[in-house]
N, C-alpha and C positions, 0 to 999 in steps of 0.2 A: 804680490812679491814682498818679501820682508825688506826692511830698511838695509840690513847688512848685505842682502843680495844686490840692492841698488848700488851700494858703495863698491862692491866687488865688480859689478858690471861697468861702473865708471872708472875702474882701476884706481880708486882712492884708498891706497894702502896705508896712509898716515892719518886717516880720519876715523874717529870713533864717537860713539854716543855714550855719555856717562849718565847712568840713571840712578846712581847711589853714591853719596859722598860720606866720608872721605873715600877717595878711590885709591886703588893699588897701582894704577898706571901713572906714568910720569906726565904731568900736565903743568902748564905755567901757573904761577901763583900771582895773585894780586896783592897790592900793598895798600895800607891805610895809615894815614898820619894821625897819631893820637893827640890828646890835649897838650901834652908836653912837647910836641913837635917831633917826636921820634916816629920812625916808620916800623911797622910790623906786618907780617904776612896776614892777609885777610882772605878767608874762604867764605863764600856765600853760604848762609845757613839754609838756603832753599834746597829741597830734595825732590824736585819735580823734573820730569823729562820734557824737553821742548827745545826751543831755539838756543837757549843757554847751555844745553847739555851736549851740543855738538862741538867737538874739538877737532881742529884741522890745521893745516899749514897754509901759508900764503900761496904756495905753488898749486895746491889742490883747489883753492878757491876760484882760480881762473879756468878750471876745466869746464 
């Protein structure tokens, strides 16, 4: 069974797996403080699929 089939079976409509960055879907961004003390958007340079590629909501985590 494919991963997306599992997500559909569990009725996880707001969960996705991102396997390519930057992505075209809307996901939360992280922030990083630079040496001057200012914050800027930070995106991980990693482009691998795994536990960090799963994006979901708090409500779906408890299913």
